[in-house]
C-alpha positions as CSV (number, residue, x, y, z in Angstrom):
1,M,0.0,0.0,0.0
2,I,1.3,3.3,-1.1
3,I,0.5,6.2,1.2
4,T,1.6,9.9,0.0
5,T,1.1,13.3,0.7
6,T,1.2,14.0,-2.9
7,G,-1.8,14.1,-5.3
8,S,-0.4,11.3,-7.5
9,V,1.9,8.4,-7.5
10,D,5.0,9.0,-9.5
11,G,5.2,6.5,-12.6
12,R,1.7,5.1,-11.9
13,N,-1.7,6.3,-13.3
14,I,-4.8,6.5,-11.1
15,T,-7.6,4.6,-12.6
16,G,-10.3,5.0,-9.9
17,Y,-11.1,7.1,-7.0
18,L,-12.6,5.2,-4.1
19,G,-13.3,8.0,-1.6
20,V,-11.9,9.7,1.4
21,V,-10.5,7.5,4.1
22,G,-9.1,8.4,7.6
23,G,-7.6,7.5,10.7
24,Q,-7.6,8.8,14.3
25,A,-5.5,8.2,17.4
26,V,-6.1,9.8,20.8
27,M,-3.5,9.4,23.2
28,G,-3.3,10.3,26.9
29,A,-0.2,12.0,28.5
30,N,0.2,11.3,32.2
31,F,1.1,13.7,34.9
32,I,4.7,13.0,35.1
33,R,5.2,13.5,31.2
34,D,3.2,16.7,31.6
35,F,5.3,17.9,34.3
36,F,8.7,17.2,32.6
37,A,7.2,18.9,29.2
38,R,6.4,22.0,31.1
39,V,9.9,22.2,32.7
40,S,11.3,21.6,29.2
41,D,9.1,24.2,27.7
42,T,10.1,26.6,30.5
43,L,13.9,25.9,29.9
44,G,13.5,26.2,26.2
45,G,14.2,22.7,25.5
46,R,12.3,20.1,23.5
47,S,9.8,17.8,25.0
48,G,10.9,14.3,23.9
49,A,8.1,12.6,25.8
50,Y,5.5,14.5,23.7
51,Q,7.3,13.9,20.6
52,K,7.4,10.3,21.1
53,E,3.6,10.2,21.9
54,I,2.8,12.2,18.8
55,R,4.9,9.8,16.7
56,K,3.1,6.8,18.1
57,A,-0.3,8.4,17.6
58,R,0.6,9.3,13.9
59,R,1.7,5.7,13.3
60,L,-1.5,4.4,14.8
61,A,-3.6,6.8,12.8
62,L,-1.9,5.8,9.6
63,E,-2.5,2.1,10.3
64,D,-6.1,3.1,10.8
65,L,-6.2,5.0,7.5
66,R,-4.4,2.0,5.7
67,E,-6.9,-0.6,7.0
68,E,-9.9,1.6,5.8
69,A,-8.2,1.8,2.4
70,E,-7.5,-1.9,2.2
71,D,-11.1,-2.7,3.0
72,L,-12.2,-0.6,-0.1
73,G,-9.6,-2.4,-2.3
74,A,-7.3,0.4,-2.8
75,H,-3.7,0.3,-4.0
76,A,-2.7,3.6,-2.6
77,V,-3.9,6.6,-0.6
78,V,-3.0,10.0,-2.1
79,G,-3.2,13.6,-0.8
80,V,-2.7,12.6,2.9
81,A,-3.0,15.2,5.5
82,V,-1.9,14.9,9.1
83,D,-3.3,17.0,11.8
84,V,-2.2,17.1,15.6
85,E,-4.5,18.7,18.2
86,V,-4.5,19.0,21.9
87,I,-7.8,18.1,23.7
88,G,-8.2,19.5,27.3
89,D,-4.9,19.6,29.1
90,S,-3.5,16.1,28.6
91,M,-4.9,14.4,25.5
92,L,-3.3,14.4,22.0
93,M,-5.3,13.7,18.9
94,V,-3.8,12.8,15.5
95,T,-6.1,12.5,12.5
96,V,-5.1,11.7,9.0
97,S,-7.1,11.6,5.9
98,G,-6.6,11.0,2.2
99,T,-8.2,9.7,-1.1
100,A,-8.0,5.9,-1.6
101,V,-7.2,5.2,-5.3
102,H,-6.8,2.3,-7.6
103,L,-3.5,2.4,-9.6
104,E,-2.9,1.0,-13.1
């Protein structure tokens, strides 16, 4: 399965559009991670704990997107967009969406 942010797959023709597919992942961030993230933010450093959670959530959301596309019989998903949101004080939500397609 090819998943790409571009609107096409280089060297391959799109022969059919199967519709928009998506995936979501919501991850909780615990108190200790929140505390160290705040310390890191205050001191100007990077929050490795949050970065790790966002990467994990993105991977899970892309797996969800892939499963939905495979259920439609797609060969690829094009035009994929990734969005990260904070819900409340301690939840991260990653959503991905794109167009499932058949390739020649």
